[in-house]
C-alpha atoms as one frame of an Amber mdcrd trajectory, in Angstrom:
protein
   5.297   1.960   3.606   7.538   3.784   6.092  10.975   2.453   7.029  13.376
   3.691   9.702  16.915   4.617   8.661  19.479   2.763  10.784  22.915   4.145
  11.822  24.618   2.023   9.147  22.241   3.300   6.475  20.132   0.160   6.291
  16.343   0.348   6.483  14.114  -1.256   9.117  10.452  -2.136   8.640   8.190
  -0.167  10.949   5.242  -1.842  12.677   2.965  -0.074  15.145   3.638  -2.777
  17.731   7.202  -1.439  17.955   6.606   2.115  16.749   3.270   3.085  18.359
   3.777   6.731  17.405   2.837   5.750  13.846  -0.794   5.742  14.982  -0.617
   9.544  15.055  -0.179   9.583  11.275  -3.382   9.550   9.200  -3.712   9.040
   5.453  -6.514   9.685   2.992  -6.562   9.275  -0.776  -8.029  12.102  -2.810
  -9.065  11.652  -6.438  -9.934  14.489  -8.824 -13.460  14.562 -10.223 -12.387
  12.850 -13.442 -10.788  10.000 -11.460  -7.434  10.602 -13.135  -5.167   8.531
 -10.918  -2.112  10.378 -12.201  -3.406  13.515 -10.489  -4.515  11.773  -7.294
  -2.633  12.258  -4.064  -2.393  10.931  -0.533  -3.168  13.520   2.123  -0.994
  12.738   5.161  -1.890  14.345   8.492   0.232  14.271  11.643  -1.917  14.646
  14.766   0.220  14.782  17.912  -1.483  14.686  21.328  -0.013  18.106  22.050
   0.602  20.789  19.472  -0.883  21.570  16.090  -1.600  19.092  13.330   0.202
  19.431  10.028  -0.428  18.086   6.550   1.484  17.003   3.476   0.353  15.811
   0.058   2.135  12.882  -1.621   1.476  11.767  -5.226  -0.486   8.526  -5.313
   1.461   7.321  -8.356   4.828   9.129  -8.368   7.174   9.178 -11.341   9.730
   6.473 -10.554  12.201   7.385 -13.304  14.729   8.986 -10.964  13.769   7.260
  -7.700  16.212   5.006  -5.859  15.320   1.308  -5.708  15.358  -0.322  -2.282
  14.702  -3.811  -0.962  11.813  -4.490   1.417  11.322  -7.828   3.170   8.035
  -8.365   4.992   7.484 -11.701   6.741  10.211 -13.365   4.628   8.440 -12.251
   1.440  10.837  -9.793  -0.230  10.239  -7.295  -2.996  11.700  -4.154  -4.509
  10.294  -0.694  -3.938  11.137   2.934  -4.665  12.368   5.461  -2.118  10.197
   8.564  -2.430  11.784  11.992  -2.910  13.588  13.580   0.038  11.071  16.377
   0.613   8.506  13.821   1.777  10.985  11.836   3.832  12.171  14.976   5.614
   8.594  15.905   6.529   7.911  12.455   7.977  11.245  12.438   9.804  10.462
  15.799  11.405   7.101  14.469  12.613   8.480  11.249  14.075  11.712  12.660
  15.464  14.060  10.267  13.650  15.081   9.562  10.069  12.655   7.570   7.937
  11.960   6.991   4.257   8.670   6.434   2.472   8.649   3.449   0.111   6.434
   3.183  -2.979   5.734  -0.307  -4.300   5.158   0.609  -7.933   4.895  -2.389
 -10.274   6.316  -4.796  -7.729   4.535  -7.331  -5.528   5.182  -9.913  -2.827
   4.537 -13.637  -2.786   1.886 -14.997  -0.433   3.675 -17.542   1.745   0.768
 -18.822   3.833  -1.537 -21.509   2.476  -4.428 -20.250   0.351  -5.829 -23.695
  -0.448  -9.397 -22.469  -0.822  -8.590 -19.717  -3.263  -9.451 -20.286  -6.926
  -7.333 -18.975  -9.772  -9.116 -16.107 -11.420  -9.480 -14.997 -15.000  -9.591
 -11.581 -16.541 -13.050 -10.017 -16.623 -14.288  -7.053 -18.578 -14.410  -3.848
 -16.589 -15.902  -0.522 -17.462 -16.648   2.954 -16.250 -14.642   4.723 -13.577
 -13.240   1.476 -12.098 -11.653   0.489 -15.384 -10.132   3.932 -15.774  -8.560
   3.666 -12.333  -7.263   0.084 -12.427  -5.848   0.528 -15.926  -3.613   3.336
 -14.672  -2.566   1.787 -11.394   0.795  -0.005 -11.205   0.673  -3.522 -12.633
   0.954  -5.273  -9.270  -2.051  -3.447  -7.831  -4.203  -3.637 -10.940  -3.571
  -7.352 -11.427  -4.435  -8.193  -7.841  -7.685  -6.251  -8.120  -8.602  -7.915
 -11.414  -7.615 -11.372 -10.265  -4.705 -11.897 -12.662  -2.157 -12.384  -9.892
  -1.437 -15.859  -8.557  -1.209 -15.421  -4.801   0.531 -12.056  -4.905   0.097
  -9.188  -2.454   1.435  -5.694  -2.013   2.419  -4.157   1.336  -0.596  -5.758
   3.012   0.414  -7.960   5.923  -0.597 -11.419   4.681  -3.631 -11.081   2.388
  -5.582  -8.403   0.498  -8.636  -8.596   2.765  -9.305  -8.990   6.472 -12.863
  -9.919   7.480 -14.132  -9.525  11.046 -17.396 -10.225  12.865 -19.006  -7.256
  14.626 -20.570  -9.599  17.198 -17.064 -10.668  18.209 -16.119  -7.009  18.598
 -18.949  -6.652  21.125 -17.471  -9.602  23.018 -14.131  -7.797  23.243 -15.843
  -4.601  24.420 -17.622  -6.581  27.147 -14.218  -7.326  28.662 -13.563  -3.619
  29.196 -14.992  -1.458  32.013 -18.506  -0.053  31.607 -18.567   2.840  29.179
 -15.488   1.696  27.240 -15.693   0.133  23.797 -13.001  -1.530  21.752 -11.846
   0.572  18.800 -12.406  -1.560  15.691  -9.654   0.266  13.789  -7.081  -1.413
  16.027  -8.009  -4.670  14.307  -7.417  -2.972  10.883 -10.175  -4.784   8.917
 -11.326  -3.913   5.402 -14.658  -5.661   5.881 -16.870  -5.865   8.958 -19.832
  -8.245   8.878 -22.719  -7.430  11.218 -25.684  -9.574  12.221 -23.915 -12.820
  13.124 -25.789 -14.819  15.758 -22.754 -15.533  17.904 -19.282 -14.234  18.545
 -16.322 -16.124  17.121 -18.366 -18.096  14.597 -16.169 -16.505  11.936 -13.399
 -18.881  13.025 -15.143 -21.458  10.832 -16.160 -19.262   7.906 -14.601 -20.458
   4.665 -16.525 -18.566   2.003 -18.971 -15.693   2.002 -21.066 -14.263  -0.797
 -22.687 -10.851  -0.962 -25.990  -9.872  -2.522 -23.931  -8.162  -5.234 -22.578
 -11.615  -6.179 -19.081 -11.142  -4.794 -17.362 -14.108  -3.172 -14.535 -14.034
  -0.663 -12.493 -17.085   0.289 -11.483 -16.896   3.956  -8.294 -18.914   4.141
  -6.481 -18.276   7.429  -6.900 -16.748  10.887  -5.424 -13.385  11.800  -3.402
 -13.675  14.997  -2.886 -10.585  17.122  -0.054  -8.733  18.859   0.514  -5.873
  21.319  -0.666  -3.308  18.763  -4.154  -3.889  20.230  -2.997  -2.163  23.421
  -1.930   1.134  21.842  -3.747   4.356  22.710  -4.301   5.955  19.304  -4.797
   9.394  20.824  -1.325   9.462  22.403   0.678   7.127  20.187   1.801   5.223
  23.276   0.857   1.971  25.051  -2.592   2.346  26.564  -3.173   2.813  30.269
  -5.690   0.941  32.394  -7.816  -1.913  31.071  -7.741  -0.674  27.465  -3.996
  -1.278  27.538  -4.538  -4.947  28.419  -6.719  -6.073  25.518  -4.157  -8.557
  24.216  -3.901 -10.238  27.615  -7.683 -10.395  27.910  -7.938 -12.188  24.560
  -5.125 -14.586  25.409  -7.307 -16.155  28.076  -9.594 -17.897  25.564  -8.752
 -16.832  22.011  -5.507 -18.731  21.444  -7.377 -21.109  19.175  -4.980 -21.511
  16.238  -2.589 -24.436  16.694  -0.210 -22.905  14.179   0.271 -19.822  16.363
  -0.662 -21.111  19.783   0.637 -18.163  21.806  -1.321 -15.472  19.944  -5.077
 -14.780  20.106  -7.194 -14.825  16.956  -9.511 -12.069  15.741 -10.669 -12.103
  12.122  -9.947 -14.046   8.950  -7.599 -13.329   6.040  -9.396 -13.492   2.695
  -8.929 -13.412  -1.062 -11.350 -12.341  -3.764 -13.177 -15.256  -5.391 -13.326
 -16.018  -9.089 -15.473 -13.582 -11.029 -15.377 -10.875  -8.377 -13.025  -8.562
 -10.205 -14.643  -5.265 -11.149 -17.758  -5.861  -9.078 -18.789  -3.558  -6.265
 -20.547  -3.988  -2.973 -22.184  -1.406  -0.762 -22.482  -0.943   2.963 -25.689
  -2.759   3.887 -25.346  -5.534   1.295 -26.567  -8.883   2.550 -23.926 -11.523
   3.203 -24.436 -15.278   3.192 -21.859 -17.651   4.636 -21.843 -20.213   1.834
 -19.147 -22.527   3.194 -17.904 -23.381   6.663 -14.917 -25.426   7.763 -15.583
 -28.434   9.973 -12.573 -27.432  12.083 -10.656 -24.229  12.684  -7.848 -23.676
  10.206  -4.237 -23.953  11.354  -1.958 -21.135  10.275   0.578 -22.423   7.768
  -1.468 -25.452   6.732  -3.934 -26.042   3.910  -7.645 -26.028   4.641  -8.510
 -29.707   4.962 -12.283 -29.900   4.882 -15.133 -27.638   4.032 -18.903 -28.063
   4.303 -21.269 -26.154   2.037 -23.967 -24.518   4.114 -26.674 -21.899   3.781
 -26.256 -19.732   6.845 -28.356 -16.911   8.205 -28.169 -13.840   6.025 -26.125
 -11.040   7.550 -25.171  -7.577   6.452 -22.024  -5.689   5.804 -22.251  -3.099
   8.521 -19.110  -1.176   7.737 -16.152  -1.400   5.416 -12.734   0.150   5.925
 -10.721   0.632   2.758  -7.396   1.444   4.387  -6.294   4.336   2.191  -8.225
   3.127  -0.858 -10.580   5.489  -2.716 -12.090   6.828   0.503 -13.043  10.182
  -0.943 -14.360   8.766  -4.196 -16.428   6.071  -2.573 -18.001   8.379  -0.042
 -19.078  10.547  -2.959 -20.439   7.732  -5.131 -21.913   5.613  -2.347 -20.542
   2.220  -3.255 -17.527   0.080  -2.512 -15.133  -1.663  -4.853 -12.636  -4.325
  -3.904  -9.179  -2.813  -3.629  -6.549  -4.617  -1.552  -5.917  -3.267   1.925
  -2.576  -1.555   2.147  -2.004  -1.772  -1.598  -1.800   1.956  -2.133
């Protein structure tokens, strides 16, 4: 996580809605062939609209022995983190044009403050192979969330480990733009994109989905949206023309969550179901919506009612892992559940 250094020395959380230039920074995790996480690194690339790109490598799991501890408070859910060494902070500061620090979560975690009524407590499962070797060496907070040991804990993810969206709804958003323009799905920052749904916005009622690889996700709350949807990722500035008005376009009919009535909804926050730890799923796996809510959920409230259904089978069309094992997974051809933003 990147934080801006204030004149008094305090640190300010950085969100692309207020710091759109962050969209010019790209990150990719690289693992060695033996999957030794201690030798893995994050490859950061700065891609300005004008001028040459530049790169820097940051250890995925840095030695925290001599690192300064700092406090980070996201959405009133505080935690401790470690301030990474100055050489990395200076590189980022030079790219952005102001002083920043890079924070590493380490063994720490944050409490989930929103209701996760549908989520079941999970038990430890046996893991093996390369996944076990990775999760066993990751910091405790990350490994426990992957394996289901944590009780409603998250890392630097916004509100939940997973964000599920419906590709049919994406097409609806694109239809609101001029001919030839399509909405960039990365602006919605999902980990999981489900394709094949019969109608747009039906995901508002999804409560549980199950994949053909026997993985369950509990979809507990809506994801409400902000002005980050309007950013032009190629310039790092607010978008021009109709693509810079996506938020307004969605406000016309997508303010459907009574708990956040001024913000449009796109996607559902989710948690891994019991028994899913250590399992994998691949792009193209079939997905069945096994439970639907009778009403839309209200952000901040428990899920009141849920109907078990057998819905049309859909497919996972694409999965974004948000800095998680991208290189490894593209090589091996499968996907494992790692929390978005956890690394």
